[in-house]
C-alpha positions in Angstrom: 206.0 93.3 76.5 206.3 92.9 72.8 207.2 96.6 72.5 210.0 96.2 75.0 211.3 93.1 73.3 211.5 94.8 69.9 213.1 97.9 71.3 215.6 95.8 73.2 216.7 94.1 70.1 217.7 97.4 68.5 219.3 98.8 71.7 221.4 95.7 72.1 222.4 95.8 68.5 223.4 99.4 68.8 225.6 98.8 71.8 227.2 95.8 70.2 227.9 97.8 67.0 229.4 100.7 68.9 231.7 98.3 70.7 232.8 96.7 67.5 233.6 100.1 66.1 235.2 101.9 69.1 236.9 98.9 70.7 237.4 96.5 67.8 238.1 99.1 65.0 235.4 97.7 62.7 233.5 100.6 61.1 232.0 98.3 58.5 229.6 97.0 61.1 227.2 99.9 60.3 227.1 99.0 56.7 226.3 95.5 57.7 223.4 96.8 59.9 221.9 98.8 57.1 222.3 96.0 54.6 220.6 93.6 57.0 217.6 95.9 57.3 217.0 95.9 53.5 217.7 92.1 53.2 215.2 91.3 56.0 212.6 93.6 54.5 213.0 91.8 51.2 212.9 88.4 52.9 209.6 89.4 54.7 207.9 89.9 51.4 209.2 86.6 50.0 207.9 84.8 53.0 204.5 86.6 52.6 204.1 85.4 49.0 204.0 81.8 50.2 202.1 82.7 53.3 199.3 84.1 51.2 198.9 80.9 49.3 199.3 78.6 52.3 196.8 80.3 54.6 194.3 80.8 51.8 194.5 77.1 50.9 194.4 75.7 54.5 191.7 78.0 55.9 189.6 77.1 52.9 189.7 73.4 53.7 189.3 74.0 57.5 186.1 76.0 56.8 184.7 72.9 55.1 185.6 70.9 58.2 183.8 73.4 60.4 180.6 73.3 58.4 180.8 69.5 58.2 180.6 69.3 62.0 184.0 67.8 62.5 185.0 70.3 65.2 181.8 69.7 67.0 182.4 66.0 66.9 185.8 66.4 68.5 184.2 68.6 71.1 181.7 65.9 72.0 184.5 63.3 72.2 186.5 65.4 74.7 183.6 66.6 76.8 183.6 63.8 79.4 187.3 64.3 80.1 187.0 68.0 80.8 184.0 67.4 83.1 186.3 65.4 85.3 189.4 67.7 85.1 187.2 70.7 86.0 185.0 69.4 88.8 183.9 72.9 89.9 182.2 73.4 86.5 178.6 72.0 86.6 177.7 69.2 84.1 176.2 70.7 81.0 177.6 74.2 81.6 178.3 76.1 78.4 182.0 76.5 79.4 182.6 72.8 78.9 181.4 72.8 75.3 183.4 76.0 74.6 186.6 74.5 76.1 186.3 71.3 74.1 185.6 73.3 70.9 188.7 75.5 71.6 191.0 72.5 72.0 189.5 70.7 69.0 190.0 73.9 66.9 193.6 74.2 68.2 194.4 70.6 67.4 193.2 71.1 63.8 195.2 74.4 63.5 192.1 76.6 63.4 193.8 79.4 65.3 191.4 82.1 64.1 188.4 80.1 65.3 190.2 78.9 68.5 191.0 82.3 69.9 187.4 83.8 70.0 186.1 80.4 71.2 188.7 80.4 74.0 187.8 83.9 75.0 184.2 82.9 75.3 185.2 79.9 77.4 187.1 82.2 79.8 184.1 84.5 80.2 181.9 81.4 80.9 184.4 80.2 83.5 184.5 83.6 85.0 180.8 83.4 85.7 181.5 80.5 88.0 184.5 82.2 89.6 183.8 83.5 93.1 186.6 86.1 92.7 186.7 88.9 90.2 190.5 89.2 90.3 191.9 85.7 91.2 192.1 82.9 88.7 190.0 79.8 89.4 191.4 76.3 89.1 189.4 75.6 86.0 190.7 78.8 84.3 194.3 77.9 85.2 194.0 74.4 83.8 192.4 75.7 80.6 195.1 78.3 80.1 198.0 76.0 80.8 196.7 73.4 78.4 196.3 76.2 75.8 199.8 77.3 76.4 201.2 73.8 76.0 200.5 74.1 72.3 199.1 70.7 71.5 198.6 70.7 67.7 198.2 67.8 65.3 199.0 69.7 62.1 201.9 72.2 62.2 201.1 73.5 58.8 202.8 76.9 59.4 206.1 75.1 60.1 205.8 73.2 56.9 205.1 76.4 55.0 208.2 78.1 56.3 210.3 75.1 55.4 208.8 75.2 51.9 209.6 78.9 51.6 213.2 78.3 52.6 213.7 75.6 50.0 213.3 72.4 52.0 213.1 69.3 49.8 210.7 67.6 52.3 208.7 70.2 54.3 207.1 67.5 56.5 210.4 66.0 57.8 209.7 67.5 61.3 206.2 66.1 61.6 206.9 63.3 64.0 209.5 65.3 66.1 206.9 68.1 66.6 204.2 65.5 67.4 206.3 63.9 70.1 207.6 67.2 71.6 204.2 68.8 71.7 202.8 65.7 73.5 205.6 66.0 76.1 204.8 69.7 76.7 201.0 69.0 77.0 201.6 66.1 79.4 204.0 68.2 81.5 201.4 71.0 81.7 198.6 68.6 82.7 200.6 66.8 85.4 201.9 70.1 86.9 198.4 71.5 87.2 197.1 68.2 88.5 199.8 68.2 91.2 199.0 71.8 92.2 195.3 71.3 92.2 195.2 67.7 93.5 193.2 66.5 90.6 192.0 62.9 90.6 193.8 61.6 87.5 193.0 58.1 88.5 189.3 58.8 87.9 188.0 55.9 85.6 186.9 58.4 82.9 190.2 60.3 82.9 192.1 57.0 82.8 189.9 55.9 79.9 191.3 58.8 78.0 194.9 58.9 79.2 195.8 55.2 79.4 195.0 54.3 75.7 196.7 57.5 74.6 199.8 56.7 76.7 199.9 53.1 75.5 199.6 54.1 71.9 202.3 56.8 72.3 204.6 54.3 74.1 204.1 51.6 71.5 204.7 54.1 68.7 207.9 55.3 70.4 209.1 51.7 70.8 208.5 51.2 67.1 210.5 54.3 66.4 213.3 53.2 68.6 213.8 50.1 66.5 214.4 52.2 63.3 217.5 53.7 62.0 217.9 57.5 61.6 217.3 57.2 57.8 214.2 55.1 58.4 212.9 57.6 61.0 213.3 60.5 58.6 211.5 58.5 55.9 208.7 57.5 58.2 208.2 61.1 59.4 208.0 62.3 55.9 205.5 59.6 54.9 203.2 60.1 57.9 203.4 63.9 57.6 202.3 63.9 53.9 199.8 61.1 54.4 198.2 62.8 57.4 198.0 66.2 55.7 196.6 64.9 52.4 194.4 62.4 54.1 192.7 65.0 56.3 192.1 67.2 53.3 190.4 64.3 51.5 188.4 63.5 54.7 187.3 67.1 55.0 186.1 67.3 51.5 184.5 63.8 51.5 182.7 64.2 54.8 181.6 67.7 53.8 180.1 66.4 50.5 178.3 63.5 52.3 176.8 66.0 54.7 175.6 68.2 51.9 178.0 71.0 52.7 178.6 73.3 49.6 182.3 72.4 49.6 183.4 74.8 46.9 181.6 77.8 48.3 182.8 77.0 51.8 186.4 76.7 50.6 186.2 80.1 48.9 184.7 81.6 52.1 187.5 80.2 54.3 190.2 81.1 51.7 189.0 84.7 51.6 189.5 84.8 55.4 193.0 83.3 55.0 193.9 86.1 52.5 192.8 88.8 54.9 194.8 87.2 57.8 198.0 86.9 55.7 197.7 90.5 54.6 197.5 91.7 58.2 200.7 89.8 59.2 203.1 91.6 56.9 203.9 94.6 59.1 204.6 92.4 62.1 206.8 90.1 60.0 208.9 93.0 58.6 209.3 94.5 62.1 210.5 91.4 63.8 212.7 90.1 60.9 214.5 93.5 60.7 215.0 93.6 64.4 216.5 90.1 64.4 218.6 90.9 61.3 220.3 93.9 63.0 220.8 91.8 66.2 222.8 89.2 64.2 224.6 91.8 62.0 225.8 93.6 65.1 227.4 90.4 66.4 225.4 90.5 69.6 223.4 87.4 68.9 226.5 85.4 68.0 228.3 86.7 71.1 225.5 85.5 73.4 225.3 82.1 71.6 229.1 81.7 71.9 228.8 82.1 75.7 226.1 79.5 75.9 228.0 77.2 73.6 231.1 77.5 75.8 229.1 76.5 78.9 227.5 73.5 77.1 230.9 72.4 75.9 232.3 72.7 79.4 229.8 70.1 80.7 230.6 67.8 77.8 227.4 68.1 75.8 226.9 68.3 72.1 226.6 72.0 71.2 224.8 71.8 67.9 221.5 72.7 69.4 222.7 76.0 70.7 222.1 77.8 67.4 218.4 76.9 67.8 218.0 78.5 71.2 217.0 82.0 70.0 213.7 80.6 68.9 213.2 78.8 72.2 214.2 81.9 74.3 211.8 84.4 72.7 208.8 82.0 72.0 207.2 82.5 75.4 207.2 86.3 74.8 206.3 86.7 71.2 205.2 84.4 68.4 206.3 86.9 65.7 209.8 87.2 67.2 210.1 83.4 67.4 209.0 83.1 63.8 211.6 85.6 62.8 214.3 83.8 64.7 213.2 80.5 63.1 213.4 82.0 59.6 216.7 83.6 60.4 218.2 80.3 61.6 217.0 78.6 58.4 218.6 81.4 56.4 221.9 81.4 58.3 222.4 77.6 58.8 220.4 76.0 56.0 216.8 74.8 56.1 217.7 71.2 56.8 220.6 71.9 59.1 220.4 70.5 62.6 219.9 73.9 64.3 217.1 74.7 61.8 215.4 71.4 62.4 215.5 71.9 66.2 214.2 75.4 65.9 211.3 74.3 63.7 210.5 71.5 66.2 210.6 74.0 69.1 208.4 76.5 67.2 205.8 73.8 66.6 205.7 72.4 70.1 205.8 75.5 72.3 203.5 78.5 72.7 203.6 82.3 73.3 202.9 81.7 77.0 202.9 85.3 78.3 200.8 86.5 75.4 198.2 83.8 75.9 198.1 84.5 79.6 197.8 88.2 79.1 195.1 88.0 76.5 192.9 85.4 78.1 193.2 86.6 81.7 193.0 90.2 80.7 189.8 89.6 78.8 188.1 88.7 82.2 190.0 91.1 84.5 192.0 88.5 86.3 195.0 90.0 88.1 196.3 87.1 90.3 197.0 84.1 88.2 198.4 81.9 91.0 200.3 78.9 89.6 199.3 79.5 86.0 202.6 81.1 84.9 204.8 78.4 86.6 202.9 75.5 85.2 202.8 77.0 81.7 206.5 77.8 81.6 207.2 74.2 82.8 205.2 72.9 79.9 207.2 75.2 77.6 210.5 73.9 79.0 209.4 70.3 78.6 208.6 71.1 75.0 212.0 72.6 74.3 213.9 69.8 76.0 211.8 67.2 74.3 212.4 68.9 70.9 216.2 68.9 71.4 216.3 65.2 72.4 213.8 64.1 69.7 215.9 65.9 67.0 219.0 64.2 68.2 217.1 60.9 68.0 215.8 61.5 64.5 218.5 63.6 62.9 221.5 63.3 65.3 
């Protein structure tokens, strides 16, 4: 799928460039295409310089959190909830522990730890699956919640904003938190409806009601603030949360006799290796997006959508953020390239760039997640998994747009 998407970008750019030359009399378009290739290759390296530092720093602190047992603690806290949401999984089955570990790791931004844990969880769930090719209810719920992209610390989004010169990288912290909550809730409710899960179970309600009340009270507080106050609060909470967690990781690690310096270096070394492996993918996608815009094809498509939005009388400023939203279900690297390109083209703190950053932080590469996790256990019929996961993605995109109008509109 990623191969076809990347090839499609170049084919569409070629057709658009030929049309501008043969029909529009603009031979300079080919010079623009070549220039965009070199410009995007240079930008990829500039992004990687900061990516090396950010991943090295953050994975170092997260390794301390792992060794301090914080991920295990979160897993124990979530265990009773997943036992109710997955009734076909026997109490005490290893799959429940792996599932809670996976979500705890995702919430903390431990992507490298979350993926192998998630694959182990899928294999454990497959042991309980009576079919070798049809997804079970538990597997579908696990995958949809994974694809809803619930994350508490969108560090990568902050990093891209820093790289593009944002004065306050954490400005989008609260918008992402609200939008990702909406996508996760939509995913959970859609699966619960399809599988007739008992969300009114006392244990489930004990988790959901306090969370809903806290979120509702928080949103009521936000509704009473001005746009300037909202932006200030988002910045304050984002920075406090980020630095507070780092202090907590180091402090708890020290109290539990974790060798914090050695653990940090161990995690940082892994971050360096991860960042190094990302450069070829970043160059490939940024260059493809660059020629797509230089050919005029991207702007042509956005103009069409903008016209339709204007016809129905809506504000069209969010349209320039749609490329990130449209490609995110297919490819994380393509969406990342679209985000960076939007920041470059419109400004890092422009409304489209803020919406694109919020969308990137509150949605997931749905088809990639489904393909990897189901493919790992040989599942061919995924039943309602795709529909529910895409609904969660759509909820995240819509919520991101509305929240950004609320915060920055």
